[in-house]
N, C-alpha and C positions, 0 to 999 in steps of 0.2 A: 335423385336416389334416395334409397328408403334410408330411415334413420339406424342409428347402428349403437348400441348399447356398450357404453366403456364403462369402466367404473373409474373414478375419478372425484378429486375433492371438489369441494361447494365453491372453489375457485374456477374451475373451468367447466363450460359449457362448450357442448361440443354442436356444431352446425348437423346438418341433412349431410355434407359429404361429411365421408368416413376421411377424409384429408386434410381438414382444417378444423385449428382449437380459435375458438374464440373465448377470449380473456375479460373477465370485469376489471374494467378500471380501477374500482375504486380498491380491491384487495390487491390491484398490481401494485396502485399509489404506497401501499401500508407494509409490503413487500418491502419494496425500494427502500422506505424509511428505514425499517428493524436492519435492512443488511448494510444500509449507510450509517447507522447511530454505531453498528461493532466494531466499523472502520475509524470512525472519527474516536470511538474509545481506544483502541489501537493505535492509531496514531497521535493522542492527544500524550500518551506515552510517549511515545516515541520526540517529539516534540520537544515534551518536558525537559528530557534524558539530554539531548543535544543542547539547547539553551543552556542548562543549569551544568553544563560539562564538568566545567571549568570547578563551581563551587563542589562539585560530587569529586573533584581529583580531589580537594584539600580535606576533605572527609574520610574520603574511601584510599587514598594512594598517598597518604605523605610523603614528599620528598621538599627538596629545595630547587628540584631542578622544574618550570611550571610545563614545560615541553614533555617532559615523564610524565607528569601530573596527565597531562590530555591526553598521550599516546597509552598510558593505562585506564581511565575512564573509557577511551571510544575499542579499546581491545576490551574490553567487558561488555560493549556495546556490540561491538561487531562477534562475540562469542555467540551472541543467542541468533546468530544466523547460520554458526556452522550445526543447530541440529534443526535448523529449519525446513532442509529436505527430510530428516526423519521423520515431524511431524508430518509435510506432505504426504509421505509412502502411507503413514498412518490413517491421518484422516480423509486424504482423498480417496483410496478404494472402498474404504468405509461409508464415503458418501455417496458413491457409486450401486452400494449396495445396500444398505438401512433405510436412504432418501438425505434428501442436503438440509433438509430443518433439523433433523437432530442432531445432529454434527455439527451446525452451526452454533447451536443451541450448548453443547457442549465445551466448543472455541471457547464463548463468550466467557462460561466462567473460570476457563483456568487462565484469563487473561486477566480476570480483575482481580484473580489470587495474585498472580504475577506481580500485578503492577501495586495491588494495596503492599502487599509484603514488603516493598522496599523500603517505602515509608516507617517503615516498622523494626528494620536493621539498625542496631548500635552502629555509632562512629568506631573509627580505627584507634580512636584515643580513648573507647570502652573498652571492647575488647581484642584488641590486637591486629593478626591477622584473619579471623574470624570474620571482619566487616565485609573484607572483598572477597571472601569465599562464600558468606550470604548472598551478597548481592550478587554476586555470576551464578550462585543457584538460581537466584530470582529471574536472574536474563533469562536462564534454558529456560525457564518452564513456561515463562512470555514464546520465547523464542519456539521451543514446540508447539506451542497454541496455533501462533499465529503460522505455521504450516499450514493451517488447515483453512486460515480464516479468509485471505483475499482470492484463493481461488472459489472460496464455496460462495464468497458471497457474490463474485462477480458471477459466477455460475448459475446463482441463485436468482440473480436480476434477470440475465440474459433469457431463461427460461422461461420467466414468469410475461415476458416483456412481447411485445407483440413484434411483428418483422419491421414494420418501418419508422417504428419510434423506438429501434434498441438502443441506437446509441445515443439518442437524448437521456434515456432512462437509466443507461448504464454510466452516463456523466455525473450521476449525483451520487456514485461509491466516490469517485473522487472529490466529490465536494465534501463527502465526508470526511475525508481522509484532510483534507484542507482545513475543516472547523473542527477535528482534533487539531493537529497543528496550531491554529489561532487560539484556540481557546489554551491550550498549551503553550503556545508563546508570550499571549495577554496575560495571563495569570503571573509566567517568571519575571514576565518586564515591569508587570505592578508590582510585584514583592521586592523586585530589584531597586526598584523605583522607592520603595516607601520603606525598607528594612534595612540599616545599617547591615555592613557586609559581614560582621560578624554573628550578629543575630541571622542570618542569611545562611550560616556556616552552624550555626548548632543547633537550630530547629527549622528555620525558614524552609529549608528543602526538604521537608517533608510535607509537608501539605498538598503539593498538588499530586505526589502519590497518593495520598489517602483518600481523595476525591475520585480513585477510580473503583471506590467499594459500590458508595451509591450509584455510579452509573453502569456498571458492569448489572445491577441488579433490576433497573431499567432496560437495560439490552437483553437480561436476559429476558423479562416479562414480553417484551415485546416479540422475542423471535421463539418464547412458546406458542404465543396463540396467534403462528404463520401456519399455514398448510403447506405440502409440497407442491413443487413444482408440475405444472401442464406435462411438460417434458418428459419427468422421471417419474410421475401418475403414468403414463401412458406406455413408457416403457416397464415399469413394473408391473403393468396390467395383462402384460404378452404370456405371463409364469405364473403359474397356479398357485406358486408359494413364494415363502421371501427368494428375492433375487439371488443366481447363485454368484460366488465371489469372484471374480475376473482375476486371473494370474496378473502378479506386477509385470510376467515377462511380457505379455499384451499391451499391459499399460505404455511401456516403453519401446521394444522392440516393434510390436505392431503399428507403433505408431512415430516411428524415430524422424520421418520429415519431416511432421509436424511439431514434432519437441524439438527441433534443431530451429525453426522460427521462433517457435515460443521463447527461447534461451535466448537468441538472438533481440526480438525486440522488448523483452523484458530486462536486456541487459540497457539497452539504451534507455528507457522508462527510466531504470532504476537510478543508475550511475548518475543520470543527471536530475533526477528527485531529489537522494542523499545530496548531490553534493548542493544544490542551492538549498533547501530546507533544512538539510542537518548539520552539514559543515562549515558551511558558508556564515552562521553564528558565529562560529570560535574564529575562522580564519579574518572574520573584522577585529575583531578582540584579542585575539592572540597571537596573530601574524602581521596586521594589519597597522596594531594598537589603537584601534577604533574606539570611541567611546563606546562602554559597553551598553546603556541604555540607549542610545542614538542609534547603533547597531540593532539590536535587538526590534526598536519598531521600524526599522526601514525594511525588516523581512518579513516583521508584522503585516506592514502595508501591503507588501508584494501579495504575499498570500490572500490579503484581501482581496488584491483586484483578481488574482486568480480566480477567484470564488465567482465572482462578477461575469467574469467571459467565459467560465465552465460550462454551465448547460448552455449558452447559444454554438459554443464550438461542438459539444456533443449533436446536437441540433444539424447543425452544419453537416457531421460526418451520414447522416441520414439522408442527407440533397446530394452533396457529391462524393462519398463514400470515403471510408476508412483510410483505406494507402492515400490518396493524394493529401491529406491531413496529417499524416504520421508523415510522410515523405517529406513534405514544407516543413517540419519538426528536424527530422535530422537535415536537411540542406541548412535551416536554421544556427543548430548547434555547429556544425562544421564552418560556416563563415562567420559568424558573430561571435563563437566565444571569445576570441582573444581582443577584440573591438572591447566588447562588454566589462570583460576582469579588465579592462586598462585603465576604462573608465571607471571602476570600483577601486581601482590603486590608487585612482586621482586624489579620493579622500574628502573630497567638499560632498555634501551630505546630499547636493544635485546630483553629482556625477555617481556616486554609489546608489541614488535611487533610482536614475536611469539605466543602469548596469544591471542589477537586480531586477528591476522590473520588464527588460528587456528578455532574460533569461527564464524570467517567469511566464510571461506571455509565450515561448517557445514551449516550456513544460507543457501548458497548457495542450497543447497538440497530441500530447501524451496520456497526458490525465486525461482527456474527455474523449480517446480511440480508443484506447486499448482494453476499457473491461468492457466492448462490445466485441469489440476483434479477436482480444484472445481464447474464449470459450469457444467461437466458431471456429476455431483452429481442430477443434475434436470432435467427434460425435458421440451422441446422448451415452452409451453405453459406458464410456471410459472417461467420458469428458470431467469431471471432477478428481479423479485419479492424476491420468495424463497432464492435465493443467498444474496441477500441485505441485507432482513433480519436476516438471519443465520448470516452472515459474521459481519457485524455490532453491533448485541446483543455482539459476542463473540468479537471482538475489543474493543469494549465499556468498558465492564467489565473487560475484562485482560489485549489487549494490550496495549488501551493508558493509563490505569491506572499503567502503569508497571514503568514508572520512579518515581509517587509519592510514589505506594507502596515500593518500595525496597528501596526510601531515608527514608521513614517514621520505615520502618522496624532497616536500621542501626540505624536510631536517637534511636528509641527505645530499640537496645536490646546490640548496639555497637559492632554487628557482625558486622565487612567487608565481612564473606562470603556469605552474603545473596543474593546478585545477581547469585550466583552460585548454589545455594536451590532452587532458583526459578525458573532457569532454566532447572534444572532437574526433578522438580513436572510437570512443562509443557510438558517437553520429555513424561514422563509414559501417561500422557492422551491423546498427541496426538500419542503414538505406540497405544494405545488402539484404536482408531480412524482408522487407518491405518489397523490395523488385520480384522477390520470390513467392509472396504470399498471394492468396486468392483475394478478391472483394467478396464480402458479404453484407454490404449494407443492404437493406432490402430483401433480404433473401431468407429462407427458413435457414435454421442450424444444422448442420449433418445430422441425419438420423431424427430430426423430430418434424411432425407434419408444420405446413405454414401455420402460421399465428396472426390472427387479426384482432383487433379492439372491439368490442362491442358498443 
């Protein structure tokens, strides 16, 4: 066939067939690194917030009741998720109109500012009720920015990746998540071990949040050097001027089936994710009265194990498909959540480590497959917007509220097995979504040309 002239960034070269896109491996790797770093920064904050929740409760929510302090801290944590859908409704459609790269640079700036600001807030003892209000305001800024972060980053990698390697390359996004958690958890663990509790409460807790400033500058620099994705560039090339605004109604009503699948998949992904990585450290220390330092170290080791396995499971999804891997994770959480939590409740270091490792390896089935499976639910024209809306609605209603809901359920019922039952319920919903979703491994994204690597 004759060559076709198409306006496209340097990251893309087109073959003689108008239906195939050839990507530059070096620029694909650079795009993956920049997207993963932004995700790492986001989850560095979430990891720090979760692991230092008990200290934050003492600083911002003075009370004689440790449970009330923890509930207040997780309440501020959950509040950020209430504005995530708003962020998704702003940043998602904007990313479909002006491009993924520009919006991802903006979300990076907002995340860094929100996290850095937390480290500067005076304590309750200093300014009274203004302290928790400022904490809430900073969390809302973070939540609004993250409304466009994950959907944008996963879309960015998916649209850069060649079809046969999308699972492997997409898995590095969640590798960034785990790296952020490990960095946050490792820093908190080190500080908890080295600093007396009074120093940790007076000033030590600020250090992890202040680190977000330099991290944000580095991430912004990397993202500003990126170019637009091949899929978006090809879509934009069909328009003579800026892309027209896609009505919000089209992103929701026009994609309602895909949105329902997205909500179900994100539900099981995030309930189990937040249960293991955000809630379990506090569960070990506050509910099971486990030694704080040992509890943090156990979860830190589990996350390191997940990081090792993550790319291999991502590559596996390219060979066997996304559906079998996600289905295996759902089945595992359905049948193994209770045994794993019983092991954790047994209390010995070996039992806690084994139970947490089992849950962590099951979680990898989601962290490795979802970054490539979720963008494939939507066509290029509305991918960023529809994915942002579906993802953030599900995270806000079910994922981010997991620590708060489970803490409240245990407080109301006294049943320490509530975390297991909650994960089992989520796995049933996720399994139903997997049943109805189409396989996307090795296939072009909807609305995009086939993509191969040079």
